[in-house]
Jmol script that loads the backbone (N, CA, C; Angstrom):
load data "model"
ATOM      1  N   UNK A   1      61.278  67.831  95.238  1.00  0.00           N
ATOM      2  CA  UNK A   1      62.683  67.608  94.933  1.00  0.00           C
ATOM      3  C   UNK A   1      63.527  68.262  96.027  1.00  0.00           C
ATOM      4  N   UNK A   2      64.496  67.504  96.524  1.00  0.00           N
ATOM      5  CA  UNK A   2      65.376  68.004  97.576  1.00  0.00           C
ATOM      6  C   UNK A   2      66.493  68.819  96.935  1.00  0.00           C
ATOM      7  N   UNK A   3      66.593  70.092  97.320  1.00  0.00           N
ATOM      8  CA  UNK A   3      67.631  70.957  96.751  1.00  0.00           C
ATOM      9  C   UNK A   3      68.711  71.272  97.779  1.00  0.00           C
ATOM     10  N   UNK A   4      68.733  70.529  98.888  1.00  0.00           N
ATOM     11  CA  UNK A   4      69.752  70.726  99.916  1.00  0.00           C
ATOM     12  C   UNK A   4      71.110  70.318  99.369  1.00  0.00           C
ATOM     13  N   UNK A   5      72.094  71.195  99.548  1.00  0.00           N
ATOM     14  CA  UNK A   5      73.442  70.884  99.089  1.00  0.00           C
ATOM     15  C   UNK A   5      73.962  69.669  99.850  1.00  0.00           C
ATOM     16  N   UNK A   6      74.509  68.708  99.106  1.00  0.00           N
ATOM     17  CA  UNK A   6      75.068  67.514  99.719  1.00  0.00           C
ATOM     18  C   UNK A   6      76.456  67.835 100.260  1.00  0.00           C
ATOM     19  N   UNK A   7      76.548  67.970 101.572  1.00  0.00           N
ATOM     20  CA  UNK A   7      77.832  68.214 102.236  1.00  0.00           C
ATOM     21  C   UNK A   7      77.821  67.453 103.545  1.00  0.00           C
ATOM     22  N   UNK A   8      78.975  67.286 104.163  1.00  0.00           N
ATOM     23  CA  UNK A   8      79.047  66.569 105.432  1.00  0.00           C
ATOM     24  C   UNK A   8      78.202  67.286 106.493  1.00  0.00           C
ATOM     25  N   UNK A   9      78.274  68.607 106.518  1.00  0.00           N
ATOM     26  CA  UNK A   9      77.470  69.363 107.478  1.00  0.00           C
ATOM     27  C   UNK A   9      75.991  69.090 107.270  1.00  0.00           C
ATOM     28  N   UNK A  10      75.535  69.149 106.036  1.00  0.00           N
ATOM     29  CA  UNK A  10      74.122  68.913 105.758  1.00  0.00           C
ATOM     30  C   UNK A  10      73.730  67.453 105.974  1.00  0.00           C
ATOM     31  N   UNK A  11      74.662  66.529 105.752  1.00  0.00           N
ATOM     32  CA  UNK A  11      74.385  65.125 106.057  1.00  0.00           C
ATOM     33  C   UNK A  11      74.105  64.968 107.546  1.00  0.00           C
ATOM     34  N   UNK A  12      74.940  65.583 108.373  1.00  0.00           N
ATOM     35  CA  UNK A  12      74.729  65.514 109.816  1.00  0.00           C
ATOM     36  C   UNK A  12      73.402  66.146 110.203  1.00  0.00           C
ATOM     37  N   UNK A  13      73.054  67.247 109.570  1.00  0.00           N
ATOM     38  CA  UNK A  13      71.759  67.869 109.845  1.00  0.00           C
ATOM     39  C   UNK A  13      70.614  66.951 109.423  1.00  0.00           C
ATOM     40  N   UNK A  14      70.740  66.296 108.276  1.00  0.00           N
ATOM     41  CA  UNK A  14      69.718  65.355 107.800  1.00  0.00           C
ATOM     42  C   UNK A  14      69.554  64.193 108.782  1.00  0.00           C
ATOM     43  N   UNK A  15      70.668  63.783 109.398  1.00  0.00           N
ATOM     44  CA  UNK A  15      70.636  62.677 110.352  1.00  0.00           C
ATOM     45  C   UNK A  15      70.208  63.128 111.749  1.00  0.00           C
ATOM     46  N   UNK A  16      69.999  64.440 111.919  1.00  0.00           N
ATOM     47  CA  UNK A  16      69.591  64.965 113.215  1.00  0.00           C
ATOM     48  C   UNK A  16      70.722  65.029 114.224  1.00  0.00           C
ATOM     49  N   UNK A  17      71.939  65.180 113.721  1.00  0.00           N
ATOM     50  CA  UNK A  17      73.123  65.227 114.581  1.00  0.00           C
ATOM     51  C   UNK A  17      73.688  66.635 114.652  1.00  0.00           C
ATOM     52  N   UNK A  18      74.411  66.952 115.729  1.00  0.00           N
ATOM     53  CA  UNK A  18      75.103  68.242 115.794  1.00  0.00           C
ATOM     54  C   UNK A  18      76.056  68.357 114.597  1.00  0.00           C
ATOM     55  N   UNK A  19      76.126  69.528 113.976  1.00  0.00           N
ATOM     56  CA  UNK A  19      76.803  69.637 112.685  1.00  0.00           C
ATOM     57  C   UNK A  19      77.915  70.678 112.626  1.00  0.00           C
ATOM     58  N   UNK A  20      78.378  71.156 113.770  1.00  0.00           N
ATOM     59  CA  UNK A  20      79.552  72.036 113.749  1.00  0.00           C
ATOM     60  C   UNK A  20      80.765  71.193 113.380  1.00  0.00           C
ATOM     61  N   UNK A  21      81.766  71.805 112.770  1.00  0.00           N
ATOM     62  CA  UNK A  21      82.944  71.053 112.317  1.00  0.00           C
ATOM     63  C   UNK A  21      83.554  70.205 113.433  1.00  0.00           C
ATOM     64  N   UNK A  22      83.712  70.779 114.623  1.00  0.00           N
ATOM     65  CA  UNK A  22      84.307  70.009 115.716  1.00  0.00           C
ATOM     66  C   UNK A  22      83.388  68.882 116.186  1.00  0.00           C
ATOM     67  N   UNK A  23      82.076  69.067 116.073  1.00  0.00           N
ATOM     68  CA  UNK A  23      81.131  68.020 116.458  1.00  0.00           C
ATOM     69  C   UNK A  23      81.163  66.863 115.468  1.00  0.00           C
ATOM     70  N   UNK A  24      81.315  67.181 114.204  1.00  0.00           N
ATOM     71  CA  UNK A  24      81.447  66.147 113.171  1.00  0.00           C
ATOM     72  C   UNK A  24      82.727  65.360 113.410  1.00  0.00           C
ATOM     73  N   UNK A  25      83.831  66.058 113.634  1.00  0.00           N
ATOM     74  CA  UNK A  25      85.115  65.392 113.889  1.00  0.00           C
ATOM     75  C   UNK A  25      85.034  64.515 115.136  1.00  0.00           C
ATOM     76  N   UNK A  26      84.407  65.012 116.192  1.00  0.00           N
ATOM     77  CA  UNK A  26      84.255  64.229 117.421  1.00  0.00           C
ATOM     78  C   UNK A  26      83.418  62.983 117.177  1.00  0.00           C
ATOM     79  N   UNK A  27      82.325  63.125 116.447  1.00  0.00           N
ATOM     80  CA  UNK A  27      81.457  61.987 116.160  1.00  0.00           C
ATOM     81  C   UNK A  27      82.241  60.909 115.408  1.00  0.00           C
ATOM     82  N   UNK A  28      82.957  61.317 114.390  1.00  0.00           N
ATOM     83  CA  UNK A  28      83.722  60.364 113.583  1.00  0.00           C
ATOM     84  C   UNK A  28      84.790  59.687 114.441  1.00  0.00           C
ATOM     85  N   UNK A  29      85.462  60.449 115.262  1.00  0.00           N
ATOM     86  CA  UNK A  29      86.510  59.886 116.116  1.00  0.00           C
ATOM     87  C   UNK A  29      85.933  58.878 117.116  1.00  0.00           C
ATOM     88  N   UNK A  30      84.768  59.172 117.656  1.00  0.00           N
ATOM     89  CA  UNK A  30      84.186  58.329 118.704  1.00  0.00           C
ATOM     90  C   UNK A  30      83.338  57.163 118.167  1.00  0.00           C
ATOM     91  N   UNK A  31      83.105  57.116 116.862  1.00  0.00           N
ATOM     92  CA  UNK A  31      82.232  56.081 116.293  1.00  0.00           C
ATOM     93  C   UNK A  31      82.909  55.278 115.185  1.00  0.00           C
ATOM     94  N   UNK A  32      84.181  55.018 115.333  1.00  0.00           N
ATOM     95  CA  UNK A  32      84.889  54.225 114.333  1.00  0.00           C
ATOM     96  C   UNK A  32      84.290  52.817 114.244  1.00  0.00           C
ATOM     97  N   UNK A  33      84.225  52.292 113.025  1.00  0.00           N
ATOM     98  CA  UNK A  33      83.610  50.996 112.761  1.00  0.00           C
ATOM     99  C   UNK A  33      84.625  49.976 112.272  1.00  0.00           C
ATOM    100  N   UNK A  34      84.386  48.706 112.556  1.00  0.00           N
ATOM    101  CA  UNK A  34      85.192  47.653 111.938  1.00  0.00           C
ATOM    102  C   UNK A  34      84.945  47.660 110.423  1.00  0.00           C
ATOM    103  N   UNK A  35      85.900  47.161 109.677  1.00  0.00           N
ATOM    104  CA  UNK A  35      85.762  47.190 108.213  1.00  0.00           C
ATOM    105  C   UNK A  35      84.544  46.429 107.707  1.00  0.00           C
ATOM    106  N   UNK A  36      84.105  45.403 108.425  1.00  0.00           N
ATOM    107  CA  UNK A  36      83.006  44.571 107.937  1.00  0.00           C
ATOM    108  C   UNK A  36      81.616  45.099 108.321  1.00  0.00           C
ATOM    109  N   UNK A  37      81.531  46.270 108.928  1.00  0.00           N
ATOM    110  CA  UNK A  37      80.241  46.855 109.302  1.00  0.00           C
ATOM    111  C   UNK A  37      79.936  48.021 108.367  1.00  0.00           C
ATOM    112  N   UNK A  38      78.854  47.898 107.627  1.00  0.00           N
ATOM    113  CA  UNK A  38      78.435  48.976 106.740  1.00  0.00           C
ATOM    114  C   UNK A  38      77.999  50.178 107.559  1.00  0.00           C
ATOM    115  N   UNK A  39      78.237  51.353 107.033  1.00  0.00           N
ATOM    116  CA  UNK A  39      77.864  52.572 107.750  1.00  0.00           C
ATOM    117  C   UNK A  39      76.375  52.570 108.097  1.00  0.00           C
ATOM    118  N   UNK A  40      75.544  52.088 107.197  1.00  0.00           N
ATOM    119  CA  UNK A  40      74.098  52.085 107.447  1.00  0.00           C
ATOM    120  C   UNK A  40      73.679  51.013 108.451  1.00  0.00           C
ATOM    121  N   UNK A  41      74.560  50.095 108.774  1.00  0.00           N
ATOM    122  CA  UNK A  41      74.224  49.019 109.710  1.00  0.00           C
ATOM    123  C   UNK A  41      74.832  49.227 111.097  1.00  0.00           C
ATOM    124  N   UNK A  42      75.478  50.350 111.321  1.00  0.00           N
ATOM    125  CA  UNK A  42      76.080  50.620 112.627  1.00  0.00           C
ATOM    126  C   UNK A  42      75.001  50.644 113.702  1.00  0.00           C
ATOM    127  N   UNK A  43      75.354  50.126 114.868  1.00  0.00           N
ATOM    128  CA  UNK A  43      74.395  49.979 115.968  1.00  0.00           C
ATOM    129  C   UNK A  43      73.914  51.317 116.530  1.00  0.00           C
ATOM    130  N   UNK A  44      74.649  52.390 116.291  1.00  0.00           N
ATOM    131  CA  UNK A  44      74.292  53.667 116.904  1.00  0.00           C
ATOM    132  C   UNK A  44      73.221  54.452 116.156  1.00  0.00           C
ATOM    133  N   UNK A  45      72.752  53.971 115.001  1.00  0.00           N
ATOM    134  CA  UNK A  45      71.699  54.674 114.259  1.00  0.00           C
ATOM    135  C   UNK A  45      70.322  54.240 114.719  1.00  0.00           C
ATOM    136  N   UNK A  46      69.362  55.163 114.629  1.00  0.00           N
ATOM    137  CA  UNK A  46      67.972  54.738 114.787  1.00  0.00           C
ATOM    138  C   UNK A  46      67.482  54.289 113.399  1.00  0.00           C
ATOM    139  N   UNK A  47      66.296  53.726 113.324  1.00  0.00           N
ATOM    140  CA  UNK A  47      65.825  53.163 112.055  1.00  0.00           C
ATOM    141  C   UNK A  47      65.695  54.221 110.953  1.00  0.00           C
ATOM    142  N   UNK A  48      65.256  55.427 111.284  1.00  0.00           N
ATOM    143  CA  UNK A  48      65.142  56.484 110.282  1.00  0.00           C
ATOM    144  C   UNK A  48      66.486  56.883 109.706  1.00  0.00           C
ATOM    145  N   UNK A  49      67.492  57.011 110.566  1.00  0.00           N
ATOM    146  CA  UNK A  49      68.841  57.349 110.113  1.00  0.00           C
ATOM    147  C   UNK A  49      69.397  56.228 109.234  1.00  0.00           C
ATOM    148  N   UNK A  50      69.206  54.999 109.684  1.00  0.00           N
ATOM    149  CA  UNK A  50      69.691  53.826 108.944  1.00  0.00           C
ATOM    150  C   UNK A  50      69.049  53.777 107.555  1.00  0.00           C
ATOM    151  N   UNK A  51      67.750  54.000 107.506  1.00  0.00           N
ATOM    152  CA  UNK A  51      67.033  53.971 106.228  1.00  0.00           C
ATOM    153  C   UNK A  51      67.532  55.070 105.299  1.00  0.00           C
ATOM    154  N   UNK A  52      67.723  56.280 105.814  1.00  0.00           N
ATOM    155  CA  UNK A  52      68.220  57.381 104.988  1.00  0.00           C
ATOM    156  C   UNK A  52      69.581  57.022 104.382  1.00  0.00           C
ATOM    157  N   UNK A  53      70.507  56.553 105.206  1.00  0.00           N
ATOM    158  CA  UNK A  53      71.846  56.210 104.711  1.00  0.00           C
ATOM    159  C   UNK A  53      71.778  55.093 103.673  1.00  0.00           C
ATOM    160  N   UNK A  54      70.983  54.079 103.944  1.00  0.00           N
ATOM    161  CA  UNK A  54      70.852  52.948 103.022  1.00  0.00           C
ATOM    162  C   UNK A  54      70.270  53.396 101.686  1.00  0.00           C
ATOM    163  N   UNK A  55      69.191  54.163 101.747  1.00  0.00           N
ATOM    164  CA  UNK A  55      68.533  54.600 100.510  1.00  0.00           C
ATOM    165  C   UNK A  55      69.429  55.505  99.684  1.00  0.00           C
ATOM    166  N   UNK A  56      70.094  56.434 100.319  1.00  0.00           N
ATOM    167  CA  UNK A  56      70.952  57.357  99.575  1.00  0.00           C
ATOM    168  C   UNK A  56      72.126  56.625  98.945  1.00  0.00           C
ATOM    169  N   UNK A  57      72.632  55.621  99.620  1.00  0.00           N
ATOM    170  CA  UNK A  57      73.754  54.829  99.091  1.00  0.00           C
ATOM    171  C   UNK A  57      73.285  53.991  97.902  1.00  0.00           C
ATOM    172  N   UNK A  58      72.187  53.269  98.074  1.00  0.00           N
ATOM    173  CA  UNK A  58      71.675  52.363  97.042  1.00  0.00           C
ATOM    174  C   UNK A  58      71.235  53.119  95.802  1.00  0.00           C
ATOM    175  N   UNK A  59      70.569  54.242  95.990  1.00  0.00           N
ATOM    176  CA  UNK A  59      70.052  55.008  94.864  1.00  0.00           C
ATOM    177  C   UNK A  59      71.135  55.790  94.139  1.00  0.00           C
ATOM    178  N   UNK A  60      72.357  55.764  94.688  1.00  0.00           N
ATOM    179  CA  UNK A  60      73.458  56.544  94.122  1.00  0.00           C
ATOM    180  C   UNK A  60      73.001  57.991  93.911  1.00  0.00           C
ATOM    181  N   UNK A  61      72.266  58.485  94.886  1.00  0.00           N
ATOM    182  CA  UNK A  61      71.724  59.840  94.852  1.00  0.00           C
ATOM    183  C   UNK A  61      72.842  60.860  95.077  1.00  0.00           C
ATOM    184  N   UNK A  62      72.462  62.136  95.035  1.00  0.00           N
ATOM    185  CA  UNK A  62      73.439  63.199  95.276  1.00  0.00           C
ATOM    186  C   UNK A  62      74.163  63.002  96.606  1.00  0.00           C
ATOM    187  N   UNK A  63      73.451  62.446  97.565  1.00  0.00           N
ATOM    188  CA  UNK A  63      74.041  62.227  98.884  1.00  0.00           C
ATOM    189  C   UNK A  63      75.059  61.091  98.885  1.00  0.00           C
ATOM    190  N   UNK A  64      75.049  60.222  97.884  1.00  0.00           N
ATOM    191  CA  UNK A  64      75.900  59.027  97.882  1.00  0.00           C
ATOM    192  C   UNK A  64      77.378  59.375  98.041  1.00  0.00           C
ATOM    193  N   UNK A  65      77.822  60.441  97.426  1.00  0.00           N
ATOM    194  CA  UNK A  65      79.231  60.834  97.525  1.00  0.00           C
ATOM    195  C   UNK A  65      79.576  61.212  98.960  1.00  0.00           C
ATOM    196  N   UNK A  66      78.700  61.968  99.603  1.00  0.00           N
ATOM    197  CA  UNK A  66      78.946  62.385 100.984  1.00  0.00           C
ATOM    198  C   UNK A  66      78.831  61.192 101.921  1.00  0.00           C
ATOM    199  N   UNK A  67      77.852  60.312 101.690  1.00  0.00           N
ATOM    200  CA  UNK A  67      77.721  59.104 102.509  1.00  0.00           C
ATOM    201  C   UNK A  67      78.967  58.243 102.357  1.00  0.00           C
ATOM    202  N   UNK A  68      79.508  58.155 101.149  1.00  0.00           N
ATOM    203  CA  UNK A  68      80.735  57.398 100.915  1.00  0.00           C
ATOM    204  C   UNK A  68      81.910  58.019 101.683  1.00  0.00           C
ATOM    205  N   UNK A  69      82.030  59.330 101.659  1.00  0.00           N
ATOM    206  CA  UNK A  69      83.090  60.006 102.417  1.00  0.00           C
ATOM    207  C   UNK A  69      82.927  59.753 103.916  1.00  0.00           C
ATOM    208  N   UNK A  70      81.692  59.797 104.394  1.00  0.00           N
ATOM    209  CA  UNK A  70      81.388  59.534 105.793  1.00  0.00           C
ATOM    210  C   UNK A  70      81.753  58.089 106.138  1.00  0.00           C
ATOM    211  N   UNK A  71      81.387  57.166 105.261  1.00  0.00           N
ATOM    212  CA  UNK A  71      81.721  55.756 105.431  1.00  0.00           C
ATOM    213  C   UNK A  71      83.233  55.576 105.557  1.00  0.00           C
ATOM    214  N   UNK A  72      83.985  56.177 104.667  1.00  0.00           N
ATOM    215  CA  UNK A  72      85.445  56.079 104.713  1.00  0.00           C
ATOM    216  C   UNK A  72      85.995  56.649 106.015  1.00  0.00           C
ATOM    217  N   UNK A  73      85.461  57.764 106.454  1.00  0.00           N
ATOM    218  CA  UNK A  73      85.929  58.382 107.700  1.00  0.00           C
ATOM    219  C   UNK A  73      85.648  57.485 108.903  1.00  0.00           C
ATOM    220  N   UNK A  74      84.482  56.838 108.913  1.00  0.00           N
ATOM    221  CA  UNK A  74      84.124  55.969 110.032  1.00  0.00           C
ATOM    222  C   UNK A  74      84.918  54.665 110.039  1.00  0.00           C
ATOM    223  N   UNK A  75      85.535  54.314 108.930  1.00  0.00           N
ATOM    224  CA  UNK A  75      86.344  53.097 108.836  1.00  0.00           C
ATOM    225  C   UNK A  75      87.850  53.381 108.809  1.00  0.00           C
ATOM    226  N   UNK A  76      88.239  54.622 108.966  1.00  0.00           N
ATOM    227  CA  UNK A  76      89.650  55.012 108.822  1.00  0.00           C
ATOM    228  C   UNK A  76      90.570  54.267 109.775  1.00  0.00           C
ATOM    229  N   UNK A  77      90.185  54.132 111.037  1.00  0.00           N
ATOM    230  CA  UNK A  77      91.040  53.441 112.005  1.00  0.00           C
ATOM    231  C   UNK A  77      91.202  51.964 111.655  1.00  0.00           C
ATOM    232  N   UNK A  78      90.115  51.309 111.258  1.00  0.00           N
ATOM    233  CA  UNK A  78      90.176  49.888 110.910  1.00  0.00           C
ATOM    234  C   UNK A  78      91.037  49.660 109.669  1.00  0.00           C
ATOM    235  N   UNK A  79      90.910  50.522 108.689  1.00  0.00           N
ATOM    236  CA  UNK A  79      91.717  50.399 107.469  1.00  0.00           C
ATOM    237  C   UNK A  79      93.190  50.641 107.794  1.00  0.00           C
ATOM    238  N   UNK A  80      93.467  51.659 108.593  1.00  0.00           N
ATOM    239  CA  UNK A  80      94.853  51.956 108.972  1.00  0.00           C
ATOM    240  C   UNK A  80      95.467  50.792 109.740  1.00  0.00           C
ATOM    241  N   UNK A  81      94.707  50.185 110.635  1.00  0.00           N
ATOM    242  CA  UNK A  81      95.212  49.047 111.410  1.00  0.00           C
ATOM    243  C   UNK A  81      95.499  47.862 110.503  1.00  0.00           C
ATOM    244  N   UNK A  82      94.604  47.598 109.551  1.00  0.00           N
ATOM    245  CA  UNK A  82      94.823  46.488 108.618  1.00  0.00           C
ATOM    246  C   UNK A  82      96.065  46.730 107.777  1.00  0.00           C
ATOM    247  N   UNK A  83      96.209  47.940 107.262  1.00  0.00           N
ATOM    248  CA  UNK A  83      97.375  48.257 106.432  1.00  0.00           C
ATOM    249  C   UNK A  83      98.668  48.166 107.239  1.00  0.00           C
ATOM    250  N   UNK A  84      98.645  48.617 108.465  1.00  0.00           N
ATOM    251  CA  UNK A  84      99.828  48.526 109.326  1.00  0.00           C
ATOM    252  C   UNK A  84     100.173  47.076 109.587  1.00  0.00           C
ATOM    253  N   UNK A  85      99.158  46.251 109.789  1.00  0.00           N
ATOM    254  CA  UNK A  85      99.375  44.821 110.011  1.00  0.00           C
ATOM    255  C   UNK A  85      99.954  44.162 108.769  1.00  0.00           C
ATOM    256  N   UNK A  86      99.424  44.522 107.612  1.00  0.00           N
ATOM    257  CA  UNK A  86      99.922  43.972 106.353  1.00  0.00           C
ATOM    258  C   UNK A  86     101.368  44.391 106.107  1.00  0.00           C
ATOM    259  N   UNK A  87     101.703  45.627 106.422  1.00  0.00           N
ATOM    260  CA  UNK A  87     103.065  46.105 106.239  1.00  0.00           C
ATOM    261  C   UNK A  87     104.021  45.404 107.209  1.00  0.00           C
ATOM    262  N   UNK A  88     103.548  45.113 108.401  1.00  0.00           N
ATOM    263  CA  UNK A  88     104.357  44.447 109.397  1.00  0.00           C
ATOM    264  C   UNK A  88     104.615  42.996 109.083  1.00  0.00           C
ATOM    265  N   UNK A  89     103.749  42.388 108.280  1.00  0.00           N
ATOM    266  CA  UNK A  89     103.912  40.973 107.968  1.00  0.00           C
ATOM    267  C   UNK A  89     104.715  40.745 106.678  1.00  0.00           C
ATOM    268  N   UNK A  90     105.163  41.804 106.066  1.00  0.00           N
ATOM    269  CA  UNK A  90     105.963  41.656 104.827  1.00  0.00           C
ATOM    270  C   UNK A  90     107.407  41.397 105.130  1.00  0.00           C
TER     271      UNK A  90
END
end "model"
wireframe off; spacefill off
backbone 0.3
color backbone group
């Protein structure tokens, strides 16, 4: 049984990524995704990382909440652009 606390820092460690706060922020800033790309399907993951994200999301495991937060962060620019476009067309 995995007793690792589900947090963004630990998610990055699970994915084998640098996990300091500024490194997490930099990663999110530099890896923004279009709205139609699932976090687990992003081109920058290796197969192990992709599988971990997919499984944790599908199983609605303890990690699912953190993966969801990560997903939202990686789509923030695309969502903001869509909302700005929608507001501009009103």
